[in-house]
N, C-alpha and C positions, 0 to 999 in steps of 0.2 A: 716637273719632272719630264724628264726626255724620254722619244721612243723604246731606247736598249733599256732605261732603269726601269718601265713599265714592262717589257719583254720579260726582263729577269724576275721580276716581281710574281707575273705570272707562271713560268718555270718554276718559280720555287713553290707558288701555290699546285702546280700538279705532282711536283714530285714529292711534296711532305701528304700531301691530304688526299692524293688518288693514286698513288703510287701502284695498287694493283691494277687501276684502269685504265690510267693515264694513254695519253696519245702515242706513247710509243711502244708499251707494252703491247699493245694488240699487234702491230706491224713486224713484232721482231727484228727490228733495226734498234730497238732503245742503245743499244751499247755503241753500234757506229752513229748515232744521229744523237744522242740524249743532249749535248751542249749544244746545239743549232738552235740559237734562240730565236735567227730570222725564219729559219721554216717554222717554229710552233708559233710565231708571231703572225704568220702570212695565216697557217691554220686558223687561229682565233679568230684573225679579220675575215676570215670568211666564213666560219663559224654563225659569227655573229650576225654577217650580213644575212644570212640561212634565216637564221633567228626572228631577223629583225626584219623582216617581209622583203627582203632584197636591198633595203638602205643601208648604204658602207658607213662602218664607222669611220671614227676621223686617226688617224694615224699617235696624232698626239695623246685622245682618250680611251685610247684601247683598254690600257688596264681599266681604269676608271668605269668606259660602257660593259665591260665584262664583269666587274663587280657587282655594278648596279643592277644586269641580267642577273645573275646568282641570286643577287638579295630580293630580287621580284620573285624568283621562283624556287625558294627553300625548298616547299611541299612537292618540288618536282626533281629535285635531285637526281634519284634514280635514273627516271627516264634523260635527264640532262646526260649524266655519265653515257648511258647508252646510244645517245644520237653522239655526243663525244668521238666513243668508239666506231661508232658506222662510219661517221663524216669521214674520220681522219683516216678511216681504212681507205676509202675512197680518194681522198685528197693526195694520199702519198702514192697510190697507183696512177694519179694523172698524172704528179710531180715526175716520177721513175717511169712513167710508159709501160705501166705493168698489168694492164688492163687485159681480164683471162678470155675476152672477145674479140680477136683479130681484126674484126671488120670496126668493131669498136673503137678498139687501140690504134687504127688509121685513122680515126676521127681527131682522137687526142691528141695522137703526134701533129697533125697540121696545126690546130688551136697552141702547142705548145712551140711549134716554128714558126709562128707568128707571136709569138712572147704577149700573147693578149690573155696575159693571168687574171683579170677581170671575170673572165667567164669561168675560172674556176667552182665559184660557189653554185653557178648555174649547174655544169657538168656533176658537182657532188650530189645536186640533189636529183638531177637525172639519173646515175648511178644506185643513189637510194631509193630511187621507186624504183628502177628495173629489179636491183637482188632481192627487196622485198613485195616482189611480185605485185606491185600497183600498177605497171605498165608491161606490156608484150615487147618482145621483139622490133616490130613494127615498128611500134609508138616512141619506142629507144630510138632508133637508127633515124626515123621522121625528126626528132627532135634535135640530135644529134649533127644531121645534115644542116638541119635551121640555123643551128648555131655557127659550124663551118662555116656557110655561107656570109651570117654578119662577121664575122672573123675573117674572112676573106675581102668583103667590104671594104673593113677599115684597114687592111692591109695595102688595097688598092688605091685607098683615101685618107691619108694622114690626118686629114683634117677634122674627118668625120669625129664626132665624140663619141667614148667609148660608153658613158653612161645611157646618152640616148639610144644607141644602139642596143644595149642591151635591155634598156628598157622596151624597147621593138621585139625582141626578141620573149618577153616575158609575156607581153600583153597577145603575143601568137601565142605562145605557151597554154594562157590561161583559156584563148578560145578553142585551143584546142583542134 
């Protein structure tokens, strides 16, 4: 099954099973983006990356990996739906650069200007931690600055490996 077919299946799953709570209903963008399968696919990839300890899923197996994830976590479906709602809001705020904190908005704009979408799972988690008051402004700013520095390092040296740079950020974040 190719990538587009997998994303279409995911979209159908969300549209049929999660209609009241799915990705787009939370963000009030349902009518405008409900058929943007690529946007949904990117979000699901980022969601799985976060949920799988920042191990990036294979595009060709995205649908299967999502189904396996859901099957393993059937007893936690309400929590998964809540995470999808929260993460999707952060994801779309990052994609469309609609962060309500202007300073944080500048960091997102810098990352987006370098087309470093591999940073999105980290950004989603940073904003989720901030908006759920697990970290304060100062800590959030420090994490965003660190991530922007990695993005700039990659932009200045295209030969650097994105995965290795993001692993560097993950380790730095864990060290706190």
